[in-house]
PDB file of the backbone (N, CA, C, O) and the ligand in Angstrom, with CONECT records:
HET     ZN  A 101       1
ATOM      1  N   MET A   1     -26.215   9.924   4.053  1.00  0.00           N
ATOM      2  CA  MET A   1     -24.784  10.235   3.909  1.00  0.00           C
ATOM      3  C   MET A   1     -24.335  10.070   2.468  1.00  0.00           C
ATOM      4  O   MET A   1     -24.618   9.055   1.831  1.00  0.00           O
ATOM      5  N   THR A   2     -23.631  11.079   1.955  1.00  0.00           N
ATOM      6  CA  THR A   2     -23.130  10.998   0.586  1.00  0.00           C
ATOM      7  C   THR A   2     -21.742  10.353   0.579  1.00  0.00           C
ATOM      8  O   THR A   2     -21.119  10.165   1.624  1.00  0.00           O
ATOM      9  N   CYS A   3     -21.278  10.022  -0.623  1.00  0.00           N
ATOM     10  CA  CYS A   3     -19.956   9.420  -0.751  1.00  0.00           C
ATOM     11  C   CYS A   3     -18.869  10.380  -0.257  1.00  0.00           C
ATOM     12  O   CYS A   3     -17.905   9.964   0.386  1.00  0.00           O
ATOM     13  N   ALA A   4     -19.040  11.672  -0.570  1.00  0.00           N
ATOM     14  CA  ALA A   4     -18.048  12.655  -0.127  1.00  0.00           C
ATOM     15  C   ALA A   4     -17.978  12.691   1.391  1.00  0.00           C
ATOM     16  O   ALA A   4     -16.895  12.749   1.975  1.00  0.00           O
ATOM     17  N   GLU A   5     -19.138  12.657   2.020  1.00  0.00           N
ATOM     18  CA  GLU A   5     -19.166  12.646   3.486  1.00  0.00           C
ATOM     19  C   GLU A   5     -18.527  11.381   4.028  1.00  0.00           C
ATOM     20  O   GLU A   5     -17.799  11.400   5.020  1.00  0.00           O
ATOM     21  N   PHE A   6     -18.815  10.298   3.359  1.00  0.00           N
ATOM     22  CA  PHE A   6     -18.247   9.026   3.787  1.00  0.00           C
ATOM     23  C   PHE A   6     -16.719   9.070   3.758  1.00  0.00           C
ATOM     24  O   PHE A   6     -16.045   8.692   4.716  1.00  0.00           O
ATOM     25  N   LEU A   7     -16.193   9.551   2.612  1.00  0.00           N
ATOM     26  CA  LEU A   7     -14.736   9.576   2.452  1.00  0.00           C
ATOM     27  C   LEU A   7     -14.077  10.525   3.455  1.00  0.00           C
ATOM     28  O   LEU A   7     -12.941  10.315   3.881  1.00  0.00           O
ATOM     29  N   LYS A   8     -14.819  11.572   3.818  1.00  0.00           N
ATOM     30  CA  LYS A   8     -14.277  12.526   4.784  1.00  0.00           C
ATOM     31  C   LYS A   8     -14.104  11.856   6.153  1.00  0.00           C
ATOM     32  O   LYS A   8     -13.161  12.153   6.887  1.00  0.00           O
ATOM     33  N   GLU A   9     -15.019  10.963   6.476  1.00  0.00           N
ATOM     34  CA  GLU A   9     -14.990  10.324   7.795  1.00  0.00           C
ATOM     35  C   GLU A   9     -14.207   9.017   7.797  1.00  0.00           C
ATOM     36  O   GLU A   9     -13.988   8.415   8.848  1.00  0.00           O
ATOM     37  N   LEU A  10     -13.784   8.583   6.603  1.00  0.00           N
ATOM     38  CA  LEU A  10     -13.235   7.230   6.492  1.00  0.00           C
ATOM     39  C   LEU A  10     -12.002   7.012   7.389  1.00  0.00           C
ATOM     40  O   LEU A  10     -11.903   5.992   8.071  1.00  0.00           O
ATOM     41  N   THR A  11     -11.081   7.960   7.383  1.00  0.00           N
ATOM     42  CA  THR A  11      -9.868   7.741   8.182  1.00  0.00           C
ATOM     43  C   THR A  11     -10.194   7.658   9.670  1.00  0.00           C
ATOM     44  O   THR A  11      -9.621   6.849  10.399  1.00  0.00           O
ATOM     45  N   ASP A  12     -11.127   8.511  10.112  1.00  0.00           N
ATOM     46  CA  ASP A  12     -11.523   8.437  11.519  1.00  0.00           C
ATOM     47  C   ASP A  12     -12.215   7.114  11.823  1.00  0.00           C
ATOM     48  O   ASP A  12     -12.061   6.532  12.896  1.00  0.00           O
ATOM     49  N   TYR A  13     -12.985   6.664  10.831  1.00  0.00           N
ATOM     50  CA  TYR A  13     -13.667   5.379  10.995  1.00  0.00           C
ATOM     51  C   TYR A  13     -12.657   4.250  11.178  1.00  0.00           C
ATOM     52  O   TYR A  13     -12.810   3.394  12.049  1.00  0.00           O
ATOM     53  N   LEU A  14     -11.621   4.266  10.337  1.00  0.00           N
ATOM     54  CA  LEU A  14     -10.619   3.202  10.408  1.00  0.00           C
ATOM     55  C   LEU A  14      -9.734   3.350  11.649  1.00  0.00           C
ATOM     56  O   LEU A  14      -9.141   2.384  12.130  1.00  0.00           O
ATOM     57  N   ASP A  15      -9.663   4.571  12.144  1.00  0.00           N
ATOM     58  CA  ASP A  15      -8.899   4.799  13.377  1.00  0.00           C
ATOM     59  C   ASP A  15      -9.729   4.515  14.619  1.00  0.00           C
ATOM     60  O   ASP A  15      -9.238   4.577  15.746  1.00  0.00           O
ATOM     61  N   ASP A  16     -11.003   4.202  14.386  1.00  0.00           N
ATOM     62  CA  ASP A  16     -11.897   3.939  15.504  1.00  0.00           C
ATOM     63  C   ASP A  16     -12.121   5.201  16.335  1.00  0.00           C
ATOM     64  O   ASP A  16     -12.296   5.136  17.552  1.00  0.00           O
ATOM     65  N   ALA A  17     -12.114   6.339  15.662  1.00  0.00           N
ATOM     66  CA  ALA A  17     -12.184   7.612  16.370  1.00  0.00           C
ATOM     67  C   ALA A  17     -13.562   8.257  16.262  1.00  0.00           C
ATOM     68  O   ALA A  17     -13.720   9.421  16.630  1.00  0.00           O
ATOM     69  N   LEU A  18     -14.545   7.541  15.774  1.00  0.00           N
ATOM     70  CA  LEU A  18     -15.869   8.134  15.581  1.00  0.00           C
ATOM     71  C   LEU A  18     -16.802   7.784  16.725  1.00  0.00           C
ATOM     72  O   LEU A  18     -16.656   6.755  17.384  1.00  0.00           O
ATOM     73  N   ASP A  19     -17.777   8.682  16.945  1.00  0.00           N
ATOM     74  CA  ASP A  19     -18.829   8.321  17.889  1.00  0.00           C
ATOM     75  C   ASP A  19     -19.718   7.262  17.240  1.00  0.00           C
ATOM     76  O   ASP A  19     -19.714   7.097  16.020  1.00  0.00           O
ATOM     77  N   SER A  20     -20.459   6.563  18.050  1.00  0.00           N
ATOM     78  CA  SER A  20     -21.174   5.388  17.543  1.00  0.00           C
ATOM     79  C   SER A  20     -22.230   5.751  16.511  1.00  0.00           C
ATOM     80  O   SER A  20     -22.560   4.946  15.640  1.00  0.00           O
ATOM     81  N   ARG A  21     -22.766   6.982  16.612  1.00  0.00           N
ATOM     82  CA  ARG A  21     -23.810   7.372  15.670  1.00  0.00           C
ATOM     83  C   ARG A  21     -23.237   7.544  14.259  1.00  0.00           C
ATOM     84  O   ARG A  21     -23.785   7.020  13.290  1.00  0.00           O
ATOM     85  N   THR A  22     -22.120   8.292  14.157  1.00  0.00           N
ATOM     86  CA  THR A  22     -21.485   8.499  12.858  1.00  0.00           C
ATOM     87  C   THR A  22     -21.000   7.173  12.303  1.00  0.00           C
ATOM     88  O   THR A  22     -21.107   6.901  11.108  1.00  0.00           O
ATOM     89  N   ARG A  23     -20.473   6.369  13.183  1.00  0.00           N
ATOM     90  CA  ARG A  23     -19.996   5.053  12.804  1.00  0.00           C
ATOM     91  C   ARG A  23     -21.120   4.218  12.177  1.00  0.00           C
ATOM     92  O   ARG A  23     -20.925   3.546  11.164  1.00  0.00           O
ATOM     93  N   ALA A  24     -22.261   4.278  12.786  1.00  0.00           N
ATOM     94  CA  ALA A  24     -23.416   3.536  12.273  1.00  0.00           C
ATOM     95  C   ALA A  24     -23.836   4.060  10.899  1.00  0.00           C
ATOM     96  O   ALA A  24     -24.219   3.292  10.017  1.00  0.00           O
ATOM     97  N   GLU A  25     -23.756   5.395  10.736  1.00  0.00           N
ATOM     98  CA  GLU A  25     -24.098   5.981   9.435  1.00  0.00           C
ATOM     99  C   GLU A  25     -23.137   5.506   8.349  1.00  0.00           C
ATOM    100  O   GLU A  25     -23.549   5.219   7.226  1.00  0.00           O
ATOM    101  N   LEU A  26     -21.860   5.428   8.694  1.00  0.00           N
ATOM    102  CA  LEU A  26     -20.875   4.964   7.723  1.00  0.00           C
ATOM    103  C   LEU A  26     -21.119   3.506   7.346  1.00  0.00           C
ATOM    104  O   LEU A  26     -21.049   3.127   6.177  1.00  0.00           O
ATOM    105  N   GLU A  27     -21.404   2.711   8.354  1.00  0.00           N
ATOM    106  CA  GLU A  27     -21.642   1.294   8.080  1.00  0.00           C
ATOM    107  C   GLU A  27     -22.896   1.107   7.250  1.00  0.00           C
ATOM    108  O   GLU A  27     -22.987   0.197   6.426  1.00  0.00           O
ATOM    109  N   ASP A  28     -23.885   2.007   7.486  1.00  0.00           N
ATOM    110  CA  ASP A  28     -25.108   1.978   6.706  1.00  0.00           C
ATOM    111  C   ASP A  28     -24.813   2.301   5.239  1.00  0.00           C
ATOM    112  O   ASP A  28     -25.379   1.693   4.329  1.00  0.00           O
ATOM    113  N   HIS A  29     -23.910   3.275   5.026  1.00  0.00           N
ATOM    114  CA  HIS A  29     -23.532   3.667   3.672  1.00  0.00           C
ATOM    115  C   HIS A  29     -22.830   2.507   2.958  1.00  0.00           C
ATOM    116  O   HIS A  29     -23.041   2.273   1.768  1.00  0.00           O
ATOM    117  N   LEU A  30     -21.996   1.792   3.706  1.00  0.00           N
ATOM    118  CA  LEU A  30     -21.242   0.678   3.112  1.00  0.00           C
ATOM    119  C   LEU A  30     -22.161  -0.421   2.596  1.00  0.00           C
ATOM    120  O   LEU A  30     -21.827  -1.145   1.659  1.00  0.00           O
ATOM    121  N   VAL A  31     -23.331  -0.529   3.233  1.00  0.00           N
ATOM    122  CA  VAL A  31     -24.247  -1.600   2.856  1.00  0.00           C
ATOM    123  C   VAL A  31     -24.735  -1.438   1.422  1.00  0.00           C
ATOM    124  O   VAL A  31     -24.851  -2.408   0.673  1.00  0.00           O
ATOM    125  N   TRP A  32     -25.023  -0.174   1.053  1.00  0.00           N
ATOM    126  CA  TRP A  32     -25.601   0.011  -0.294  1.00  0.00           C
ATOM    127  C   TRP A  32     -24.626   0.597  -1.308  1.00  0.00           C
ATOM    128  O   TRP A  32     -24.887   0.541  -2.510  1.00  0.00           O
ATOM    129  N   CYS A  33     -23.488   1.168  -0.842  1.00  0.00           N
ATOM    130  CA  CYS A  33     -22.584   1.797  -1.798  1.00  0.00           C
ATOM    131  C   CYS A  33     -21.349   0.934  -2.002  1.00  0.00           C
ATOM    132  O   CYS A  33     -20.462   0.875  -1.150  1.00  0.00           O
ATOM    133  N   HIS A  34     -21.312   0.270  -3.143  1.00  0.00           N
ATOM    134  CA  HIS A  34     -20.217  -0.655  -3.404  1.00  0.00           C
ATOM    135  C   HIS A  34     -18.883   0.064  -3.561  1.00  0.00           C
ATOM    136  O   HIS A  34     -17.846  -0.435  -3.122  1.00  0.00           O
ATOM    137  N   GLU A  35     -18.912   1.243  -4.190  1.00  0.00           N
ATOM    138  CA  GLU A  35     -17.666   1.971  -4.422  1.00  0.00           C
ATOM    139  C   GLU A  35     -16.960   2.332  -3.121  1.00  0.00           C
ATOM    140  O   GLU A  35     -15.749   2.160  -2.983  1.00  0.00           O
ATOM    141  N   CYS A  36     -17.739   2.833  -2.177  1.00  0.00           N
ATOM    142  CA  CYS A  36     -17.148   3.188  -0.895  1.00  0.00           C
ATOM    143  C   CYS A  36     -16.719   1.947  -0.134  1.00  0.00           C
ATOM    144  O   CYS A  36     -15.737   1.971   0.609  1.00  0.00           O
ATOM    145  N   PHE A  37     -17.454   0.870  -0.322  1.00  0.00           N
ATOM    146  CA  PHE A  37     -17.062  -0.382   0.304  1.00  0.00           C
ATOM    147  C   PHE A  37     -15.681  -0.808  -0.180  1.00  0.00           C
ATOM    148  O   PHE A  37     -14.834  -1.214   0.616  1.00  0.00           O
ATOM    149  N   VAL A  38     -15.457  -0.712  -1.497  1.00  0.00           N
ATOM    150  CA  VAL A  38     -14.166  -1.095  -2.063  1.00  0.00           C
ATOM    151  C   VAL A  38     -13.051  -0.187  -1.540  1.00  0.00           C
ATOM    152  O   VAL A  38     -11.973  -0.650  -1.168  1.00  0.00           O
ATOM    153  N   VAL A  39     -13.343   1.125  -1.523  1.00  0.00           N
ATOM    154  CA  VAL A  39     -12.343   2.070  -1.015  1.00  0.00           C
ATOM    155  C   VAL A  39     -11.998   1.749   0.431  1.00  0.00           C
ATOM    156  O   VAL A  39     -10.828   1.705   0.810  1.00  0.00           O
ATOM    157  N   CYS A  40     -13.021   1.530   1.220  1.00  0.00           N
ATOM    158  CA  CYS A  40     -12.833   1.231   2.634  1.00  0.00           C
ATOM    159  C   CYS A  40     -12.041  -0.063   2.810  1.00  0.00           C
ATOM    160  O   CYS A  40     -11.114  -0.135   3.616  1.00  0.00           O
ATOM    161  N   ASP A  41     -12.422  -1.075   2.045  1.00  0.00           N
ATOM    162  CA  ASP A  41     -11.775  -2.385   2.141  1.00  0.00           C
ATOM    163  C   ASP A  41     -10.300  -2.293   1.741  1.00  0.00           C
ATOM    164  O   ASP A  41      -9.430  -2.839   2.419  1.00  0.00           O
ATOM    165  N   THR A  42     -10.030  -1.596   0.633  1.00  0.00           N
ATOM    166  CA  THR A  42      -8.655  -1.453   0.158  1.00  0.00           C
ATOM    167  C   THR A  42      -7.797  -0.697   1.176  1.00  0.00           C
ATOM    168  O   THR A  42      -6.664  -1.081   1.465  1.00  0.00           O
ATOM    169  N   THR A  43      -8.364   0.380   1.709  1.00  0.00           N
ATOM    170  CA  THR A  43      -7.622   1.170   2.696  1.00  0.00           C
ATOM    171  C   THR A  43      -7.326   0.325   3.936  1.00  0.00           C
ATOM    172  O   THR A  43      -6.223   0.365   4.482  1.00  0.00           O
ATOM    173  N   LYS A  44      -8.321  -0.431   4.364  1.00  0.00           N
ATOM    174  CA  LYS A  44      -8.150  -1.300   5.526  1.00  0.00           C
ATOM    175  C   LYS A  44      -7.002  -2.281   5.297  1.00  0.00           C
ATOM    176  O   LYS A  44      -6.152  -2.470   6.167  1.00  0.00           O
ATOM    177  N   LYS A  45      -6.987  -2.903   4.112  1.00  0.00           N
ATOM    178  CA  LYS A  45      -5.943  -3.884   3.791  1.00  0.00           C
ATOM    179  C   LYS A  45      -4.568  -3.221   3.741  1.00  0.00           C
ATOM    180  O   LYS A  45      -3.584  -3.764   4.242  1.00  0.00           O
ATOM    181  N   THR A  46      -4.519  -2.032   3.124  1.00  0.00           N
ATOM    182  CA  THR A  46      -3.253  -1.313   3.046  1.00  0.00           C
ATOM    183  C   THR A  46      -2.710  -1.027   4.438  1.00  0.00           C
ATOM    184  O   THR A  46      -1.518  -1.182   4.703  1.00  0.00           O
ATOM    185  N   ILE A  47      -3.609  -0.609   5.321  1.00  0.00           N
ATOM    186  CA  ILE A  47      -3.183  -0.301   6.687  1.00  0.00           C
ATOM    187  C   ILE A  47      -2.672  -1.563   7.378  1.00  0.00           C
ATOM    188  O   ILE A  47      -1.659  -1.524   8.076  1.00  0.00           O
ATOM    189  N   SER A  48      -3.366  -2.673   7.188  1.00  0.00           N
ATOM    190  CA  SER A  48      -2.937  -3.885   7.892  1.00  0.00           C
ATOM    191  C   SER A  48      -1.626  -4.420   7.327  1.00  0.00           C
ATOM    192  O   SER A  48      -0.814  -4.977   8.066  1.00  0.00           O
ATOM    193  N   ILE A  49      -1.411  -4.253   6.015  1.00  0.00           N
ATOM    194  CA  ILE A  49      -0.119  -4.657   5.434  1.00  0.00           C
ATOM    195  C   ILE A  49       0.987  -3.781   6.016  1.00  0.00           C
ATOM    196  O   ILE A  49       2.061  -4.266   6.369  1.00  0.00           O
ATOM    197  N   TYR A  50       0.706  -2.493   6.109  1.00  0.00           N
ATOM    198  CA  TYR A  50       1.683  -1.564   6.657  1.00  0.00           C
ATOM    199  C   TYR A  50       2.010  -1.925   8.100  1.00  0.00           C
ATOM    200  O   TYR A  50       3.174  -1.912   8.501  1.00  0.00           O
ATOM    201  N   ARG A  51       0.991  -2.243   8.873  1.00  0.00           N
ATOM    202  CA  ARG A  51       1.221  -2.596  10.278  1.00  0.00           C
ATOM    203  C   ARG A  51       1.991  -3.894  10.394  1.00  0.00           C
ATOM    204  O   ARG A  51       2.901  -4.011  11.215  1.00  0.00           O
ATOM    205  N   GLU A  52       1.630  -4.872   9.572  1.00  0.00           N
ATOM    206  CA  GLU A  52       2.335  -6.156   9.627  1.00  0.00           C
ATOM    207  C   GLU A  52       3.792  -6.007   9.202  1.00  0.00           C
ATOM    208  O   GLU A  52       4.684  -6.644   9.762  1.00  0.00           O
ATOM    209  N   SER A  53       4.018  -5.156   8.204  1.00  0.00           N
ATOM    210  CA  SER A  53       5.372  -5.038   7.675  1.00  0.00           C
ATOM    211  C   SER A  53       6.328  -4.495   8.731  1.00  0.00           C
ATOM    212  O   SER A  53       7.541  -4.688   8.638  1.00  0.00           O
ATOM    213  N   LYS A  54       5.785  -3.824   9.721  1.00  0.00           N
ATOM    214  CA  LYS A  54       6.632  -3.334  10.802  1.00  0.00           C
ATOM    215  C   LYS A  54       7.228  -4.493  11.594  1.00  0.00           C
ATOM    216  O   LYS A  54       8.293  -4.364  12.197  1.00  0.00           O
ATOM    217  N   LEU A  55       6.536  -5.611  11.586  1.00  0.00           N
ATOM    218  CA  LEU A  55       7.036  -6.771  12.326  1.00  0.00           C
ATOM    219  C   LEU A  55       8.207  -7.422  11.607  1.00  0.00           C
ATOM    220  O   LEU A  55       9.000  -8.141  12.214  1.00  0.00           O
ATOM    221  N   TYR A  56       8.307  -7.166  10.329  1.00  0.00           N
ATOM    222  CA  TYR A  56       9.368  -7.810   9.544  1.00  0.00           C
ATOM    223  C   TYR A  56      10.390  -6.786   9.068  1.00  0.00           C
ATOM    224  O   TYR A  56      10.819  -6.816   7.914  1.00  0.00           O
ATOM    225  N   GLU A  57      10.770  -5.892   9.948  1.00  0.00           N
ATOM    226  CA  GLU A  57      11.780  -4.911   9.566  1.00  0.00           C
ATOM    227  C   GLU A  57      13.054  -5.596   9.140  1.00  0.00           C
ATOM    228  O   GLU A  57      13.557  -6.485   9.827  1.00  0.00           O
ATOM    229  N   LEU A  58      13.578  -5.174   7.997  1.00  0.00           N
ATOM    230  CA  LEU A  58      14.804  -5.786   7.497  1.00  0.00           C
ATOM    231  C   LEU A  58      16.012  -5.230   8.244  1.00  0.00           C
ATOM    232  O   LEU A  58      16.042  -4.052   8.599  1.00  0.00           O
ATOM    233  N   PRO A  59      17.006  -6.082   8.479  1.00  0.00           N
ATOM    234  CA  PRO A  59      18.251  -5.573   9.035  1.00  0.00           C
ATOM    235  C   PRO A  59      18.865  -4.551   8.084  1.00  0.00           C
ATOM    236  O   PRO A  59      18.718  -4.661   6.867  1.00  0.00           O
ATOM    237  N   ASP A  60      19.553  -3.557   8.644  1.00  0.00           N
ATOM    238  CA  ASP A  60      20.036  -2.444   7.823  1.00  0.00           C
ATOM    239  C   ASP A  60      20.894  -2.886   6.648  1.00  0.00           C
ATOM    240  O   ASP A  60      20.720  -2.378   5.540  1.00  0.00           O
ATOM    241  N   ASP A  61      21.823  -3.826   6.863  1.00  0.00           N
ATOM    242  CA  ASP A  61      22.738  -4.175   5.768  1.00  0.00           C
ATOM    243  C   ASP A  61      21.996  -4.932   4.668  1.00  0.00           C
ATOM    244  O   ASP A  61      22.317  -4.790   3.489  1.00  0.00           O
ATOM    245  N   LEU A  62      21.006  -5.733   5.054  1.00  0.00           N
ATOM    246  CA  LEU A  62      20.217  -6.437   4.042  1.00  0.00           C
ATOM    247  C   LEU A  62      19.382  -5.445   3.241  1.00  0.00           C
ATOM    248  O   LEU A  62      19.241  -5.566   2.024  1.00  0.00           O
ATOM    249  N   ARG A  63      18.836  -4.471   3.946  1.00  0.00           N
ATOM    250  CA  ARG A  63      18.047  -3.451   3.276  1.00  0.00           C
ATOM    251  C   ARG A  63      18.916  -2.688   2.270  1.00  0.00           C
ATOM    252  O   ARG A  63      18.480  -2.386   1.159  1.00  0.00           O
ATOM    253  N   GLY A  64      20.175  -2.377   2.686  1.00  0.00           N
ATOM    254  CA  GLY A  64      21.093  -1.677   1.802  1.00  0.00           C
ATOM    255  C   GLY A  64      21.419  -2.487   0.565  1.00  0.00           C
ATOM    256  O   GLY A  64      21.425  -1.964  -0.550  1.00  0.00           O
ATOM    257  N   ARG A  65      21.692  -3.771   0.768  1.00  0.00           N
ATOM    258  CA  ARG A  65      22.026  -4.625  -0.382  1.00  0.00           C
ATOM    259  C   ARG A  65      20.837  -4.763  -1.320  1.00  0.00           C
ATOM    260  O   ARG A  65      20.983  -4.737  -2.542  1.00  0.00           O
ATOM    261  N   LEU A  66      19.666  -4.909  -0.731  1.00  0.00           N
ATOM    262  CA  LEU A  66      18.445  -5.024  -1.530  1.00  0.00           C
ATOM    263  C   LEU A  66      18.238  -3.755  -2.347  1.00  0.00           C
ATOM    264  O   LEU A  66      17.886  -3.800  -3.526  1.00  0.00           O
ATOM    265  N   HIS A  67      18.467  -2.621  -1.687  1.00  0.00           N
ATOM    266  CA  HIS A  67      18.314  -1.333  -2.363  1.00  0.00           C
ATOM    267  C   HIS A  67      19.283  -1.228  -3.531  1.00  0.00           C
ATOM    268  O   HIS A  67      18.897  -0.827  -4.628  1.00  0.00           O
ATOM    269  N   ASN A  68      20.545  -1.589  -3.295  1.00  0.00           N
ATOM    270  CA  ASN A  68      21.541  -1.526  -4.368  1.00  0.00           C
ATOM    271  C   ASN A  68      21.176  -2.445  -5.524  1.00  0.00           C
ATOM    272  O   ASN A  68      21.329  -2.085  -6.691  1.00  0.00           O
ATOM    273  N   ALA A  69      20.695  -3.626  -5.188  1.00  0.00           N
ATOM    274  CA  ALA A  69      20.316  -4.584  -6.225  1.00  0.00           C
ATOM    275  C   ALA A  69      19.191  -4.022  -7.089  1.00  0.00           C
ATOM    276  O   ALA A  69      19.202  -4.156  -8.312  1.00  0.00           O
ATOM    277  N   ILE A  70      18.223  -3.392  -6.432  1.00  0.00           N
ATOM    278  CA  ILE A  70      17.102  -2.830  -7.181  1.00  0.00           C
ATOM    279  C   ILE A  70      17.575  -1.673  -8.050  1.00  0.00           C
ATOM    280  O   ILE A  70      17.181  -1.562  -9.211  1.00  0.00           O
ATOM    281  N   VAL A  71      18.432  -0.800  -7.482  1.00  0.00           N
ATOM    282  CA  VAL A  71      18.919   0.354  -8.227  1.00  0.00           C
ATOM    283  C   VAL A  71      19.731  -0.093  -9.440  1.00  0.00           C
ATOM    284  O   VAL A  71      19.541   0.433 -10.536  1.00  0.00           O
ATOM    285  N   SER A  72      20.635  -1.062  -9.256  1.00  0.00           N
ATOM    286  CA  SER A  72      21.467  -1.477 -10.388  1.00  0.00           C
ATOM    287  C   SER A  72      20.632  -2.199 -11.436  1.00  0.00           C
ATOM    288  O   SER A  72      20.936  -2.142 -12.628  1.00  0.00           O
ATOM    289  N   LYS A  73      19.584  -2.873 -10.991  1.00  0.00           N
ATOM    290  CA  LYS A  73      18.700  -3.531 -11.946  1.00  0.00           C
ATOM    291  C   LYS A  73      17.974  -2.490 -12.797  1.00  0.00           C
ATOM    292  O   LYS A  73      17.814  -2.660 -14.006  1.00  0.00           O
ATOM    293  N   CYS A  74      17.541  -1.422 -12.154  1.00  0.00           N
ATOM    294  CA  CYS A  74      16.857  -0.349 -12.875  1.00  0.00           C
ATOM    295  C   CYS A  74      17.805   0.321 -13.865  1.00  0.00           C
ATOM    296  O   CYS A  74      17.422   0.635 -14.992  1.00  0.00           O
ATOM    297  N   LYS A  75      19.050   0.535 -13.427  1.00  0.00           N
ATOM    298  CA  LYS A  75      20.012   1.200 -14.296  1.00  0.00           C
ATOM    299  C   LYS A  75      20.318   0.365 -15.529  1.00  0.00           C
ATOM    300  O   LYS A  75      20.491   0.907 -16.621  1.00  0.00           O
ATOM    301  N   SER A  76      20.388  -0.961 -15.360  1.00  0.00           N
ATOM    302  CA  SER A  76      20.752  -1.842 -16.474  1.00  0.00           C
ATOM    303  C   SER A  76      19.583  -2.058 -17.425  1.00  0.00           C
ATOM    304  O   SER A  76      19.701  -2.788 -18.409  1.00  0.00           O
ATOM    305  N   LYS A  77      18.458  -1.420 -17.127  1.00  0.00           N
ATOM    306  CA  LYS A  77      17.265  -1.632 -17.953  1.00  0.00           C
ATOM    307  C   LYS A  77      17.262  -0.779 -19.215  1.00  0.00           C
ATOM    308  O   LYS A  77      16.226  -0.667 -19.869  1.00  0.00           O
ATOM    309  N   LYS A  78      18.379  -0.182 -19.571  1.00  0.00           N
ATOM    310  CA  LYS A  78      18.433   0.594 -20.804  1.00  0.00           C
ATOM    311  C   LYS A  78      18.203  -0.322 -22.005  1.00  0.00           C
ATOM    312  O   LYS A  78      18.651  -1.468 -22.016  1.00  0.00           O
ATOM    313  N   PRO A  79      17.503   0.192 -23.011  1.00  0.00           N
ATOM    314  CA  PRO A  79      17.130  -0.650 -24.156  1.00  0.00           C
ATOM    315  C   PRO A  79      18.337  -1.205 -24.927  1.00  0.00           C
ATOM    316  O   PRO A  79      18.262  -2.300 -25.486  1.00  0.00           O
ATOM    317  N   ASP A  80      19.461  -0.446 -24.958  1.00  0.00           N
ATOM    318  CA  ASP A  80      20.606  -0.903 -25.757  1.00  0.00           C
ATOM    319  C   ASP A  80      21.636  -1.659 -24.926  1.00  0.00           C
ATOM    320  O   ASP A  80      22.713  -1.992 -25.420  1.00  0.00           O
ATOM    321  N   ALA A  81      21.312  -1.925 -23.678  1.00  0.00           N
ATOM    322  CA  ALA A  81      22.284  -2.599 -22.819  1.00  0.00           C
ATOM    323  C   ALA A  81      22.314  -4.094 -23.128  1.00  0.00           C
ATOM    324  O   ALA A  81      21.388  -4.827 -22.783  1.00  0.00           O
ATOM    325  N   ALA A  82      23.372  -4.530 -23.772  1.00  0.00           N
ATOM    326  CA  ALA A  82      23.534  -5.964 -24.014  1.00  0.00           C
ATOM    327  C   ALA A  82      24.027  -6.622 -22.733  1.00  0.00           C
ATOM    328  O   ALA A  82      24.623  -5.961 -21.883  1.00  0.00           O
ATOM    329  N   ALA A  83      23.784  -7.893 -22.596  1.00  0.00           N
ATOM    330  CA  ALA A  83      24.234  -8.592 -21.395  1.00  0.00           C
ATOM    331  C   ALA A  83      25.757  -8.483 -21.296  1.00  0.00           C
ATOM    332  O   ALA A  83      26.478  -8.971 -22.166  1.00  0.00           O
ATOM    333  N   PRO A  84      26.237  -7.842 -20.233  1.00  0.00           N
ATOM    334  CA  PRO A  84      27.685  -7.572 -20.131  1.00  0.00           C
ATOM    335  C   PRO A  84      28.517  -8.845 -19.961  1.00  0.00           C
ATOM    336  O   PRO A  84      29.719  -8.834 -20.228  1.00  0.00           O
ATOM    337  N   ASP A  85      27.907  -9.913 -19.532  1.00  0.00           N
ATOM    338  CA  ASP A  85      28.662 -11.143 -19.306  1.00  0.00           C
ATOM    339  C   ASP A  85      29.019 -11.856 -20.597  1.00  0.00           C
ATOM    340  O   ASP A  85      29.969 -12.639 -20.625  1.00  0.00           O
ATOM    341  N   ASP A  86      28.291 -11.604 -21.651  1.00  0.00           N
ATOM    342  CA  ASP A  86      28.433 -12.356 -22.894  1.00  0.00           C
ATOM    343  C   ASP A  86      29.844 -12.368 -23.443  1.00  0.00           C
ATOM    344  O   ASP A  86      30.377 -13.422 -23.790  1.00  0.00           O
ATOM    345  N   LYS A  87      30.465 -11.161 -23.525  1.00  0.00           N
ATOM    346  CA  LYS A  87      31.781 -11.064 -24.147  1.00  0.00           C
ATOM    347  C   LYS A  87      32.839 -11.765 -23.322  1.00  0.00           C
ATOM    348  O   LYS A  87      33.690 -12.467 -23.867  1.00  0.00           O
ATOM    349  N   SER A  88      32.795 -11.582 -22.011  1.00  0.00           N
ATOM    350  CA  SER A  88      33.853 -12.109 -21.159  1.00  0.00           C
ATOM    351  C   SER A  88      33.857 -13.633 -21.143  1.00  0.00           C
ATOM    352  O   SER A  88      34.868 -14.251 -20.808  1.00  0.00           O
ATOM    353  N   LYS A  89      32.733 -14.234 -21.503  1.00  0.00           N
ATOM    354  CA  LYS A  89      32.672 -15.701 -21.441  1.00  0.00           C
ATOM    355  C   LYS A  89      33.410 -16.340 -22.628  1.00  0.00           C
ATOM    356  O   LYS A  89      33.845 -17.489 -22.557  1.00  0.00           O
ATOM    357  N   ARG A  90      33.540 -15.592 -23.689  1.00  0.00           N
ATOM    358  CA  ARG A  90      34.174 -16.155 -24.873  1.00  0.00           C
ATOM    359  C   ARG A  90      35.683 -16.306 -24.688  1.00  0.00           C
ATOM    360  O   ARG A  90      36.373 -16.769 -25.597  1.00  0.00           O
TER     361      ARG A  90
HETATM  362 ZN    ZN A 101     -20.441   5.881  -1.336  1.00  0.00          ZN2+
END
């Protein structure tokens, strides 16, 4: 099995949708190919983070406030933006 073949089957492998023979071939490839092992491992972790994050769904209003906070933080990141609080404190 080549790396291209491996990557083609990877999503089915992670979905547990492969027959046992193809599955065995993929696992055999993982033994000697470090690159595919890393890809497989990273994808697996990404999927599990995604699945776990569903358990911690944020309440809508908190999500909105968080979103606004992030957006306003990004907007204030202009290079010439002096801290707006400075003048009013004097
Ligand atoms: Zn490979």
